[in-house]
All heavy atoms as TSV, in Angstrom:
chain	resi	resn	atom	element	x	y	z
A	1	MET	N	N	-134.559	62.715	-75.838
A	1	MET	CA	C	-133.691	61.728	-75.266
A	1	MET	C	C	-132.768	62.412	-74.261
A	1	MET	O	O	-132.240	63.483	-74.520
A	1	MET	CB	C	-132.877	61.074	-76.383
A	1	MET	CG	C	-132.359	59.719	-76.050
A	1	MET	SD	S	-133.584	58.480	-75.647
A	1	MET	CE	C	-134.476	58.328	-77.174
A	2	LEU	N	N	-132.598	61.803	-73.107
A	2	LEU	CA	C	-131.710	62.323	-72.075
A	2	LEU	C	C	-130.695	61.256	-71.708
A	2	LEU	O	O	-130.986	60.059	-71.778
A	2	LEU	CB	C	-132.510	62.734	-70.837
A	2	LEU	CG	C	-133.495	63.877	-71.045
A	2	LEU	CD1	C	-134.376	64.035	-69.817
A	2	LEU	CD2	C	-132.773	65.166	-71.360
A	3	TYR	N	N	-129.508	61.699	-71.294
A	3	TYR	CA	C	-128.411	60.780	-71.008
A	3	TYR	C	C	-127.870	60.991	-69.599
A	3	TYR	O	O	-127.898	62.102	-69.061
A	3	TYR	CB	C	-127.278	60.987	-72.015
A	3	TYR	CG	C	-127.709	60.773	-73.433
A	3	TYR	CD1	C	-128.105	61.844	-74.223
A	3	TYR	CD2	C	-127.728	59.503	-73.983
A	3	TYR	CE1	C	-128.515	61.649	-75.531
A	3	TYR	CE2	C	-128.145	59.294	-75.292
A	3	TYR	CZ	C	-128.527	60.374	-76.058
A	3	TYR	OH	O	-128.935	60.169	-77.352
A	4	HIS	N	N	-127.362	59.903	-69.035
A	4	HIS	CA	C	-126.743	59.921	-67.716
A	4	HIS	C	C	-125.468	59.084	-67.786
A	4	HIS	O	O	-125.501	57.954	-68.281
A	4	HIS	CB	C	-127.690	59.319	-66.675
A	4	HIS	CG	C	-127.070	59.171	-65.318
A	4	HIS	ND1	N	-126.922	60.227	-64.455
A	4	HIS	CD2	C	-126.562	58.088	-64.686
A	4	HIS	CE1	C	-126.351	59.797	-63.347
A	4	HIS	NE2	N	-126.122	58.499	-63.463
A	5	GLY	N	N	-124.368	59.629	-67.324
A	5	GLY	CA	C	-123.106	58.896	-67.308
A	5	GLY	C	C	-122.835	58.346	-65.919
A	5	GLY	O	O	-123.046	59.029	-64.924
A	6	SER	N	N	-122.393	57.098	-65.865
A	6	SER	CA	C	-122.160	56.447	-64.577
A	6	SER	C	C	-121.006	55.460	-64.687
A	6	SER	O	O	-120.813	54.854	-65.734
A	6	SER	CB	C	-123.436	55.704	-64.153
A	6	SER	OG	O	-123.206	54.911	-63.031
A	7	PRO	N	N	-120.277	55.248	-63.593
A	7	PRO	CA	C	-119.250	54.198	-63.607
A	7	PRO	C	C	-119.882	52.805	-63.491
A	7	PRO	O	O	-119.205	51.805	-63.625
A	7	PRO	CB	C	-118.384	54.519	-62.388
A	7	PRO	CG	C	-119.254	55.307	-61.490
A	7	PRO	CD	C	-120.225	56.034	-62.376
A	8	ASN	N	N	-121.189	52.743	-63.247
A	8	ASN	CA	C	-121.885	51.471	-63.040
A	8	ASN	C	C	-122.653	51.016	-64.277
A	8	ASN	O	O	-123.429	51.784	-64.841
A	8	ASN	CB	C	-122.874	51.593	-61.881
A	8	ASN	CG	C	-122.199	52.088	-60.626
A	8	ASN	OD1	O	-121.151	51.592	-60.243
A	8	ASN	ND2	N	-122.774	53.091	-60.007
A	9	LYS	N	N	-122.460	49.760	-64.655
A	9	LYS	CA	C	-123.184	49.201	-65.801
A	9	LYS	C	C	-124.678	49.092	-65.489
A	9	LYS	O	O	-125.524	49.490	-66.274
A	9	LYS	CB	C	-122.618	47.834	-66.166
A	9	LYS	CG	C	-123.308	47.204	-67.352
A	9	LYS	CD	C	-122.687	45.881	-67.719
A	9	LYS	CE	C	-123.392	45.299	-68.932
A	9	LYS	NZ	N	-122.802	44.014	-69.325
A	10	GLU	N	N	-124.993	48.527	-64.345
A	10	GLU	CA	C	-126.385	48.418	-63.908
A	10	GLU	C	C	-126.689	49.645	-63.057
A	10	GLU	O	O	-125.989	49.928	-62.093
A	10	GLU	CB	C	-126.586	47.141	-63.090
A	10	GLU	CG	C	-126.227	45.874	-63.840
A	10	GLU	CD	C	-127.133	45.617	-65.037
A	10	GLU	OE1	O	-128.330	45.934	-64.959
A	10	GLU	OE2	O	-126.629	45.118	-66.057
A	11	PHE	N	N	-127.749	50.348	-63.423
A	11	PHE	CA	C	-128.039	51.592	-62.716
A	11	PHE	C	C	-129.541	51.817	-62.652
A	11	PHE	O	O	-130.227	51.758	-63.665
A	11	PHE	CB	C	-127.362	52.774	-63.430
A	11	PHE	CG	C	-127.494	54.058	-62.690
A	11	PHE	CD1	C	-126.634	54.365	-61.655
A	11	PHE	CD2	C	-128.495	54.956	-63.002
A	11	PHE	CE1	C	-126.759	55.550	-60.956
A	11	PHE	CE2	C	-128.631	56.143	-62.312
A	11	PHE	CZ	C	-127.760	56.441	-61.282
A	12	VAL	N	N	-130.048	52.064	-61.458
A	12	VAL	CA	C	-131.458	52.397	-61.255
A	12	VAL	C	C	-131.494	53.719	-60.491
A	12	VAL	O	O	-130.980	53.791	-59.370
A	12	VAL	CB	C	-132.192	51.300	-60.444
A	12	VAL	CG1	C	-133.625	51.700	-60.173
A	12	VAL	CG2	C	-132.129	49.961	-61.170
A	13	PRO	N	N	-132.066	54.760	-61.088
A	13	PRO	CA	C	-132.133	56.056	-60.394
A	13	PRO	C	C	-132.897	55.924	-59.071
A	13	PRO	O	O	-133.932	55.266	-59.015
A	13	PRO	CB	C	-132.908	56.951	-61.361
A	13	PRO	CG	C	-132.817	56.276	-62.680
A	13	PRO	CD	C	-132.688	54.815	-62.405
A	14	GLN	N	N	-132.347	56.542	-58.022
A	14	GLN	CA	C	-132.991	56.521	-56.720
A	14	GLN	C	C	-132.988	57.919	-56.122
A	14	GLN	O	O	-131.954	58.603	-56.138
A	14	GLN	CB	C	-132.284	55.556	-55.776
A	14	GLN	CG	C	-132.399	54.116	-56.194
A	14	GLN	CD	C	-131.670	53.195	-55.221
A	14	GLN	OE1	O	-130.695	53.584	-54.593
A	14	GLN	NE2	N	-132.145	51.977	-55.112
A	15	TYR	N	N	-134.106	58.315	-55.576
A	15	TYR	CA	C	-134.233	59.618	-54.950
A	15	TYR	C	C	-133.326	59.714	-53.721
A	15	TYR	O	O	-133.235	58.791	-52.932
A	15	TYR	CB	C	-135.690	59.865	-54.540
A	15	TYR	CG	C	-135.894	61.191	-53.878
A	15	TYR	CD1	C	-135.940	62.357	-54.628
A	15	TYR	CD2	C	-135.999	61.287	-52.501
A	15	TYR	CE1	C	-136.110	63.587	-54.031
A	15	TYR	CE2	C	-136.173	62.509	-51.882
A	15	TYR	CZ	C	-136.221	63.648	-52.652
A	15	TYR	OH	O	-136.387	64.870	-52.050
A	16	GLY	N	N	-132.650	60.842	-53.562
A	16	GLY	CA	C	-131.829	61.120	-52.386
A	16	GLY	C	C	-130.419	60.574	-52.451
A	16	GLY	O	O	-129.670	60.704	-51.492
A	17	LYS	N	N	-130.048	59.973	-53.570
A	17	LYS	CA	C	-128.689	59.447	-53.717
A	17	LYS	C	C	-127.815	60.526	-54.345
A	17	LYS	O	O	-128.271	61.605	-54.681
A	17	LYS	CB	C	-128.685	58.192	-54.597
A	17	LYS	CG	C	-129.478	57.057	-54.014
A	17	LYS	CD	C	-128.770	56.457	-52.831
A	17	LYS	CE	C	-129.567	55.294	-52.287
A	17	LYS	NZ	N	-128.865	54.577	-51.267
A	18	GLY	N	N	-126.567	60.228	-54.545
A	18	GLY	CA	C	-125.646	61.195	-55.138
A	18	GLY	C	C	-124.736	61.775	-54.079
A	18	GLY	O	O	-124.783	61.404	-52.905
A	19	GLU	N	N	-123.914	62.699	-54.505
A	19	GLU	CA	C	-122.930	63.286	-53.599
A	19	GLU	C	C	-123.141	64.788	-53.479
A	19	GLU	O	O	-123.480	65.456	-54.444
A	19	GLU	CB	C	-121.516	62.993	-54.108
A	19	GLU	CG	C	-121.219	61.512	-54.187
A	19	GLU	CD	C	-119.810	61.241	-54.689
A	19	GLU	OE1	O	-118.922	62.085	-54.454
A	19	GLU	OE2	O	-119.619	60.201	-55.324
A	20	GLU	N	N	-122.919	65.317	-52.292
A	20	GLU	CA	C	-123.087	66.748	-52.025
A	20	GLU	C	C	-122.108	67.606	-52.822
A	20	GLU	O	O	-122.363	68.775	-53.058
A	20	GLU	CB	C	-122.896	67.030	-50.531
A	20	GLU	CG	C	-123.952	66.415	-49.650
A	20	GLU	CD	C	-125.276	67.158	-49.689
A	20	GLU	OE1	O	-125.317	68.311	-50.157
A	20	GLU	OE2	O	-126.262	66.570	-49.245
A	21	LYS	N	N	-120.982	67.037	-53.245
A	21	LYS	CA	C	-119.913	67.816	-53.892
A	21	LYS	C	C	-120.289	68.319	-55.287
A	21	LYS	O	O	-119.635	69.189	-55.825
A	21	LYS	CB	C	-118.629	66.995	-53.982
A	21	LYS	CG	C	-118.722	65.823	-54.947
A	21	LYS	CD	C	-117.417	65.059	-55.027
A	21	LYS	CE	C	-117.517	63.934	-56.039
A	21	LYS	NZ	N	-116.290	63.195	-56.166
A	22	HIS	N	N	-121.336	67.796	-55.887
A	22	HIS	CA	C	-121.703	68.196	-57.245
A	22	HIS	C	C	-122.306	69.603	-57.272
A	22	HIS	O	O	-122.742	70.130	-56.243
A	22	HIS	CB	C	-122.675	67.184	-57.848
A	22	HIS	CG	C	-122.068	65.820	-58.004
A	22	HIS	ND1	N	-120.964	65.578	-58.794
A	22	HIS	CD2	C	-122.393	64.637	-57.460
A	22	HIS	CE1	C	-120.642	64.315	-58.729
A	22	HIS	NE2	N	-121.492	63.706	-57.916
A	23	ASP	N	N	-122.347	70.189	-58.456
A	23	ASP	CA	C	-122.779	71.583	-58.610
A	23	ASP	C	C	-124.102	71.895	-57.912
A	23	ASP	O	O	-124.244	72.935	-57.289
A	23	ASP	CB	C	-122.912	71.936	-60.092
A	23	ASP	CG	C	-121.581	71.957	-60.798
A	23	ASP	OD1	O	-120.539	71.997	-60.116
A	23	ASP	OD2	O	-121.569	71.927	-62.040
A	24	TYR	N	N	-125.074	71.005	-58.031
A	24	TYR	CA	C	-126.395	71.262	-57.456
A	24	TYR	C	C	-126.702	70.291	-56.318
A	24	TYR	O	O	-127.857	70.032	-56.007
A	24	TYR	CB	C	-127.464	71.176	-58.541
A	24	TYR	CG	C	-127.245	72.195	-59.625
A	24	TYR	CD1	C	-126.704	71.828	-60.852
A	24	TYR	CD2	C	-127.556	73.529	-59.412
A	24	TYR	CE1	C	-126.484	72.772	-61.848
A	24	TYR	CE2	C	-127.341	74.473	-60.406
A	24	TYR	CZ	C	-126.805	74.085	-61.616
A	24	TYR	OH	O	-126.586	75.021	-62.592
A	25	GLY	N	N	-125.674	69.747	-55.707
A	25	GLY	CA	C	-125.862	68.837	-54.583
A	25	GLY	C	C	-126.288	67.451	-55.037
A	25	GLY	O	O	-126.073	67.056	-56.180
A	26	LYS	N	N	-126.889	66.732	-54.111
A	26	LYS	CA	C	-127.353	65.377	-54.422
A	26	LYS	C	C	-128.409	65.453	-55.513
A	26	LYS	O	O	-129.203	66.375	-55.562
A	26	LYS	CB	C	-127.958	64.727	-53.185
A	26	LYS	CG	C	-126.947	64.396	-52.122
A	26	LYS	CD	C	-127.618	63.670	-50.980
A	26	LYS	CE	C	-126.600	63.264	-49.956
A	26	LYS	NZ	N	-127.200	62.469	-48.881
A	27	GLY	N	N	-128.413	64.468	-56.358
A	27	GLY	CA	C	-129.423	64.454	-57.403
A	27	GLY	C	C	-129.060	63.489	-58.510
A	27	GLY	O	O	-127.985	62.895	-58.528
A	28	PHE	N	N	-129.979	63.342	-59.417
A	28	PHE	CA	C	-129.808	62.488	-60.583
A	28	PHE	C	C	-129.634	63.407	-61.776
A	28	PHE	O	O	-130.576	64.068	-62.206
A	28	PHE	CB	C	-131.042	61.591	-60.747
A	28	PHE	CG	C	-130.969	60.684	-61.930
A	28	PHE	CD1	C	-129.967	59.745	-62.038
A	28	PHE	CD2	C	-131.913	60.766	-62.931
A	28	PHE	CE1	C	-129.898	58.897	-63.133
A	28	PHE	CE2	C	-131.860	59.923	-64.024
A	28	PHE	CZ	C	-130.861	58.991	-64.119
A	29	TYR	N	N	-128.413	63.486	-62.274
A	29	TYR	CA	C	-128.077	64.448	-63.317
A	29	TYR	C	C	-128.272	63.850	-64.703
A	29	TYR	O	O	-127.759	62.780	-65.006
A	29	TYR	CB	C	-126.620	64.902	-63.156
A	29	TYR	CG	C	-126.425	65.778	-61.948
A	29	TYR	CD1	C	-126.288	65.231	-60.681
A	29	TYR	CD2	C	-126.383	67.151	-62.080
A	29	TYR	CE1	C	-126.115	66.033	-59.574
A	29	TYR	CE2	C	-126.200	67.965	-60.981
A	29	TYR	CZ	C	-126.073	67.396	-59.722
A	29	TYR	OH	O	-125.901	68.205	-58.645
A	30	LEU	N	N	-129.013	64.570	-65.523
A	30	LEU	CA	C	-129.275	64.185	-66.910
A	30	LEU	C	C	-128.877	65.328	-67.828
A	30	LEU	O	O	-128.903	66.491	-67.427
A	30	LEU	CB	C	-130.764	63.887	-67.115
A	30	LEU	CG	C	-131.322	62.701	-66.342
A	30	LEU	CD1	C	-132.837	62.731	-66.368
A	30	LEU	CD2	C	-130.806	61.406	-66.918
A	31	THR	N	N	-128.558	64.982	-69.058
A	31	THR	CA	C	-128.246	65.987	-70.064
A	31	THR	C	C	-128.737	65.510	-71.421
A	31	THR	O	O	-128.845	64.304	-71.651
A	31	THR	CB	C	-126.729	66.278	-70.131
A	31	THR	OG1	O	-126.484	67.256	-71.142
A	31	THR	CG2	C	-125.922	65.027	-70.411
A	32	GLU	N	N	-129.043	66.443	-72.289
A	32	GLU	CA	C	-129.400	66.073	-73.658
A	32	GLU	C	C	-128.143	65.907	-74.515
A	32	GLU	O	O	-128.222	65.514	-75.675
A	32	GLU	CB	C	-130.342	67.108	-74.261
A	32	GLU	CG	C	-129.761	68.502	-74.350
A	32	GLU	CD	C	-130.767	69.521	-74.848
A	32	GLU	OE1	O	-131.466	69.261	-75.842
A	32	GLU	OE2	O	-130.862	70.588	-74.215
A	33	HIS	N	N	-126.984	66.179	-73.937
A	33	HIS	CA	C	-125.710	66.111	-74.653
A	33	HIS	C	C	-124.989	64.791	-74.345
A	33	HIS	O	O	-124.464	64.598	-73.246
A	33	HIS	CB	C	-124.828	67.297	-74.290
A	33	HIS	CG	C	-125.496	68.612	-74.525
A	33	HIS	ND1	N	-125.686	69.130	-75.789
A	33	HIS	CD2	C	-126.055	69.483	-73.667
A	33	HIS	CE1	C	-126.324	70.279	-75.698
A	33	HIS	NE2	N	-126.558	70.521	-74.416
A	34	LYS	N	N	-124.964	63.915	-75.316
A	34	LYS	CA	C	-124.381	62.591	-75.163
A	34	LYS	C	C	-122.906	62.658	-74.739
A	34	LYS	O	O	-122.469	61.921	-73.857
A	34	LYS	CB	C	-124.526	61.842	-76.488
A	34	LYS	CG	C	-124.333	60.386	-76.418
A	34	LYS	CD	C	-124.673	59.780	-77.785
A	34	LYS	CE	C	-124.735	58.295	-77.733
A	34	LYS	NZ	N	-125.126	57.711	-79.023
A	35	ASP	N	N	-122.132	63.551	-75.348
A	35	ASP	CA	C	-120.711	63.652	-75.027
A	35	ASP	C	C	-120.465	64.102	-73.587
A	35	ASP	O	O	-119.523	63.649	-72.941
A	35	ASP	CB	C	-120.001	64.599	-75.997
A	35	ASP	CG	C	-119.860	64.004	-77.392
A	35	ASP	OD1	O	-119.851	62.760	-77.502
A	35	ASP	OD2	O	-119.751	64.773	-78.358
A	36	LEU	N	N	-121.315	64.979	-73.071
A	36	LEU	CA	C	-121.177	65.415	-71.682
A	36	LEU	C	C	-121.443	64.244	-70.732
A	36	LEU	O	O	-120.707	64.033	-69.762
A	36	LEU	CB	C	-122.126	66.571	-71.381
A	36	LEU	CG	C	-122.103	67.105	-69.962
A	36	LEU	CD1	C	-120.708	67.561	-69.559
A	36	LEU	CD2	C	-123.107	68.236	-69.805
A	37	ALA	N	N	-122.462	63.477	-71.009
A	37	ALA	CA	C	-122.764	62.312	-70.176
A	37	ALA	C	C	-121.618	61.303	-70.216
A	37	ALA	O	O	-121.312	60.656	-69.209
A	37	ALA	CB	C	-124.063	61.659	-70.626
A	38	LYS	N	N	-120.953	61.189	-71.351
A	38	LYS	CA	C	-119.797	60.288	-71.449
A	38	LYS	C	C	-118.673	60.771	-70.536
A	38	LYS	O	O	-117.989	59.969	-69.920
A	38	LYS	CB	C	-119.301	60.207	-72.890
A	38	LYS	CG	C	-120.199	59.401	-73.792
A	38	LYS	CD	C	-119.638	59.381	-75.205
A	38	LYS	CE	C	-120.498	58.608	-76.158
A	38	LYS	NZ	N	-119.947	58.610	-77.522
A	39	GLU	N	N	-118.500	62.084	-70.433
A	39	GLU	CA	C	-117.488	62.628	-69.519
A	39	GLU	C	C	-117.839	62.276	-68.075
A	39	GLU	O	O	-116.972	61.913	-67.291
A	39	GLU	CB	C	-117.392	64.144	-69.664
A	39	GLU	CG	C	-116.734	64.608	-70.936
A	39	GLU	CD	C	-116.671	66.122	-71.011
A	39	GLU	OE1	O	-116.626	66.788	-69.949
A	39	GLU	OE2	O	-116.681	66.645	-72.139
A	40	TRP	N	N	-119.116	62.406	-67.725
A	40	TRP	CA	C	-119.554	62.074	-66.364
A	40	TRP	C	C	-119.305	60.600	-66.058
A	40	TRP	O	O	-119.023	60.241	-64.921
A	40	TRP	CB	C	-121.037	62.350	-66.187
A	40	TRP	CG	C	-121.439	63.780	-66.294
A	40	TRP	CD1	C	-120.620	64.877	-66.241
A	40	TRP	CD2	C	-122.751	64.280	-66.468
A	40	TRP	NE1	N	-121.355	66.024	-66.375
A	40	TRP	CE2	C	-122.674	65.691	-66.514
A	40	TRP	CE3	C	-124.004	63.690	-66.588
A	40	TRP	CZ2	C	-123.783	66.492	-66.665
A	40	TRP	CZ3	C	-125.112	64.482	-66.743
A	40	TRP	CH2	C	-125.006	65.871	-66.778
A	41	ALA	N	N	-119.419	59.766	-67.065
A	41	ALA	CA	C	-119.279	58.316	-66.870
A	41	ALA	C	C	-117.874	57.938	-66.426
A	41	ALA	O	O	-117.687	56.920	-65.767
A	41	ALA	CB	C	-119.641	57.575	-68.151
A	42	VAL	N	N	-116.898	58.759	-66.763
A	42	VAL	CA	C	-115.511	58.459	-66.391
A	42	VAL	C	C	-114.936	59.572	-65.513
A	42	VAL	O	O	-113.793	59.950	-65.647
A	42	VAL	CB	C	-114.612	58.231	-67.635
A	42	VAL	CG1	C	-114.988	56.954	-68.320
A	42	VAL	CG2	C	-114.681	59.400	-68.597
A	43	CYS	N	N	-115.749	60.070	-64.584
A	43	CYS	CA	C	-115.299	61.172	-63.722
A	43	CYS	C	C	-114.175	60.731	-62.788
A	43	CYS	O	O	-113.489	61.555	-62.224
A	43	CYS	CB	C	-116.465	61.755	-62.937
A	43	CYS	SG	S	-117.276	60.575	-61.861
A	44	ASN	N	N	-113.977	59.443	-62.623
A	44	ASN	CA	C	-112.865	58.920	-61.836
A	44	ASN	C	C	-112.020	58.050	-62.763
A	44	ASN	O	O	-112.262	56.852	-62.875
A	44	ASN	CB	C	-113.395	58.110	-60.645
A	44	ASN	CG	C	-112.287	57.705	-59.712
A	44	ASN	OD1	O	-111.114	57.785	-60.056
A	44	ASN	ND2	N	-112.660	57.246	-58.528
A	45	PRO	N	N	-111.043	58.627	-63.449
A	45	PRO	CA	C	-110.266	57.911	-64.468
A	45	PRO	C	C	-109.567	56.651	-63.967
A	45	PRO	O	O	-109.295	55.747	-64.736
A	45	PRO	CB	C	-109.233	58.936	-64.941
A	45	PRO	CG	C	-109.697	60.241	-64.440
A	45	PRO	CD	C	-110.596	59.987	-63.277
A	46	ASP	N	N	-109.310	56.558	-62.671
A	46	ASP	CA	C	-108.641	55.380	-62.123
A	46	ASP	C	C	-109.533	54.133	-62.156
A	46	ASP	O	O	-109.053	53.026	-62.016
A	46	ASP	CB	C	-108.199	55.636	-60.677
A	46	ASP	CG	C	-107.152	56.732	-60.594
A	46	ASP	OD1	O	-106.447	56.962	-61.601
A	46	ASP	OD2	O	-107.046	57.356	-59.533
A	47	ARG	N	N	-110.831	54.338	-62.323
A	47	ARG	CA	C	-111.766	53.212	-62.305
A	47	ARG	C	C	-112.023	52.640	-63.695
A	47	ARG	O	O	-112.807	51.722	-63.849
A	47	ARG	CB	C	-113.088	53.650	-61.686
A	47	ARG	CG	C	-112.926	54.032	-60.231
A	47	ARG	CD	C	-114.186	54.512	-59.632
A	47	ARG	NE	N	-115.077	53.380	-59.408
A	47	ARG	CZ	C	-116.290	53.496	-58.920
A	47	ARG	NH1	N	-116.758	54.678	-58.624
A	47	ARG	NH2	N	-117.051	52.441	-58.732
A	48	GLY	N	N	-111.414	53.206	-64.721
A	48	GLY	CA	C	-111.611	52.696	-66.080
A	48	GLY	C	C	-112.810	53.312	-66.755
A	48	GLY	O	O	-113.266	54.387	-66.385
A	49	ASN	N	N	-113.322	52.627	-67.741
A	49	ASN	CA	C	-114.443	53.141	-68.529
A	49	ASN	C	C	-115.744	53.124	-67.739
A	49	ASN	O	O	-115.932	52.317	-66.846
A	49	ASN	CB	C	-114.621	52.304	-69.796
A	49	ASN	CG	C	-113.456	52.486	-70.742
A	49	ASN	OD1	O	-112.832	53.536	-70.773
A	49	ASN	ND2	N	-113.168	51.464	-71.514
A	50	GLY	N	N	-116.635	54.024	-68.124
A	50	GLY	CA	C	-117.944	54.082	-67.496
A	50	GLY	C	C	-119.022	53.666	-68.483
A	50	GLY	O	O	-118.727	53.128	-69.552
A	51	TRP	N	N	-120.249	53.956	-68.131
A	51	TRP	CA	C	-121.401	53.549	-68.923
A	51	TRP	C	C	-122.308	54.738	-69.211
A	51	TRP	O	O	-122.499	55.612	-68.375
A	51	TRP	CB	C	-122.192	52.482	-68.167
A	51	TRP	CG	C	-121.375	51.264	-67.946
A	51	TRP	CD1	C	-120.565	51.004	-66.871
A	51	TRP	CD2	C	-121.218	50.167	-68.833
A	51	TRP	NE1	N	-119.941	49.811	-67.037
A	51	TRP	CE2	C	-120.320	49.259	-68.225
A	51	TRP	CE3	C	-121.762	49.849	-70.068
A	51	TRP	CZ2	C	-119.951	48.064	-68.823
A	51	TRP	CZ3	C	-121.390	48.654	-70.653
A	51	TRP	CH2	C	-120.497	47.787	-70.049
A	52	LEU	N	N	-122.873	54.740	-70.398
A	52	LEU	CA	C	-123.814	55.766	-70.809
A	52	LEU	C	C	-125.214	55.161	-70.764
A	52	LEU	O	O	-125.488	54.143	-71.390
A	52	LEU	CB	C	-123.491	56.233	-72.239
A	52	LEU	CG	C	-124.368	57.339	-72.789
A	52	LEU	CD1	C	-124.147	58.618	-71.996
A	52	LEU	CD2	C	-124.075	57.564	-74.260
A	53	HIS	N	N	-126.096	55.793	-69.999
A	53	HIS	CA	C	-127.474	55.326	-69.876
A	53	HIS	C	C	-128.382	56.318	-70.598
A	53	HIS	O	O	-128.207	57.533	-70.482
A	53	HIS	CB	C	-127.874	55.212	-68.406
A	53	HIS	CG	C	-126.989	54.282	-67.645
A	53	HIS	ND1	N	-127.187	52.927	-67.601
A	53	HIS	CD2	C	-125.863	54.512	-66.918
A	53	HIS	CE1	C	-126.249	52.360	-66.876
A	53	HIS	NE2	N	-125.426	53.308	-66.447
A	54	LYS	N	N	-129.351	55.793	-71.323
A	54	LYS	CA	C	-130.230	56.629	-72.144
A	54	LYS	C	C	-131.659	56.521	-71.614
A	54	LYS	O	O	-132.147	55.430	-71.331
A	54	LYS	CB	C	-130.156	56.151	-73.589
A	54	LYS	CG	C	-130.995	56.934	-74.556
A	54	LYS	CD	C	-130.668	56.599	-75.990
A	54	LYS	CE	C	-131.060	55.193	-76.369
A	54	LYS	NZ	N	-130.971	54.948	-77.820
A	55	TYR	N	N	-132.321	57.673	-71.492
A	55	TYR	CA	C	-133.691	57.733	-70.989
A	55	TYR	C	C	-134.543	58.542	-71.941
A	55	TYR	O	O	-134.077	59.556	-72.503
A	55	TYR	CB	C	-133.728	58.389	-69.604
A	55	TYR	CG	C	-132.956	57.625	-68.573
A	55	TYR	CD1	C	-131.606	57.899	-68.359
A	55	TYR	CD2	C	-133.547	56.625	-67.833
A	55	TYR	CE1	C	-130.883	57.188	-67.414
A	55	TYR	CE2	C	-132.838	55.906	-66.891
A	55	TYR	CZ	C	-131.493	56.206	-66.690
A	55	TYR	OH	O	-130.778	55.497	-65.765
A	56	GLN	N	N	-135.767	58.133	-72.095
A	56	GLN	CA	C	-136.704	58.890	-72.917
A	56	GLN	C	C	-137.814	59.376	-72.001
A	56	GLN	O	O	-138.438	58.572	-71.284
A	56	GLN	CB	C	-137.275	58.020	-74.019
A	56	GLN	CG	C	-138.152	58.787	-74.966
A	56	GLN	CD	C	-138.529	57.955	-76.197
A	56	GLN	OE1	O	-138.131	56.814	-76.328
A	56	GLN	NE2	N	-139.294	58.544	-77.061
A	57	LEU	N	N	-138.040	60.669	-72.016
A	57	LEU	CA	C	-139.048	61.274	-71.155
A	57	LEU	C	C	-140.342	61.460	-71.943
A	57	LEU	O	O	-140.368	62.147	-72.955
A	57	LEU	CB	C	-138.547	62.630	-70.641
A	57	LEU	CG	C	-139.448	63.385	-69.696
A	57	LEU	CD1	C	-139.682	62.578	-68.427
A	57	LEU	CD2	C	-138.834	64.732	-69.367
A	58	ASP	N	N	-141.406	60.838	-71.479
A	58	ASP	CA	C	-142.713	60.958	-72.096
A	58	ASP	C	C	-143.485	62.041	-71.350
A	58	ASP	O	O	-143.854	61.856	-70.190
A	58	ASP	CB	C	-143.453	59.624	-72.033
A	58	ASP	CG	C	-144.802	59.668	-72.732
A	58	ASP	OD1	O	-145.189	60.745	-73.253
A	58	ASP	OD2	O	-145.464	58.628	-72.749
A	59	CYS	N	N	-143.706	63.176	-71.989
A	59	CYS	CA	C	-144.358	64.308	-71.339
A	59	CYS	C	C	-145.879	64.320	-71.532
A	59	CYS	O	O	-146.540	65.308	-71.225
A	59	CYS	CB	C	-143.764	65.610	-71.863
A	59	CYS	SG	S	-142.028	65.809	-71.447
A	60	LYS	N	N	-146.408	63.242	-72.048
A	60	LYS	CA	C	-147.876	63.173	-72.251
A	60	LYS	C	C	-148.607	62.887	-70.968
A	60	LYS	O	O	-148.170	62.189	-70.124
A	60	LYS	CB	C	-148.202	62.089	-73.272
A	60	LYS	CG	C	-147.696	62.439	-74.654
A	60	LYS	CD	C	-148.041	61.333	-75.604
A	60	LYS	CE	C	-147.406	61.629	-76.955
A	60	LYS	NZ	N	-147.624	60.565	-77.900
């Protein structure tokens, strides 16, 4: 299971989106750590609560 934190309730990953300011540049950041994704979801505290999105990767 992988997690993504976002300020947006509705979220569809799109290639080439994101911001250059992040550690690895533009991209769709995922983590296996639920608490870390929750931190990402509220990276702008002035905007209120964020959303945790859960993805399951099928490697078959």
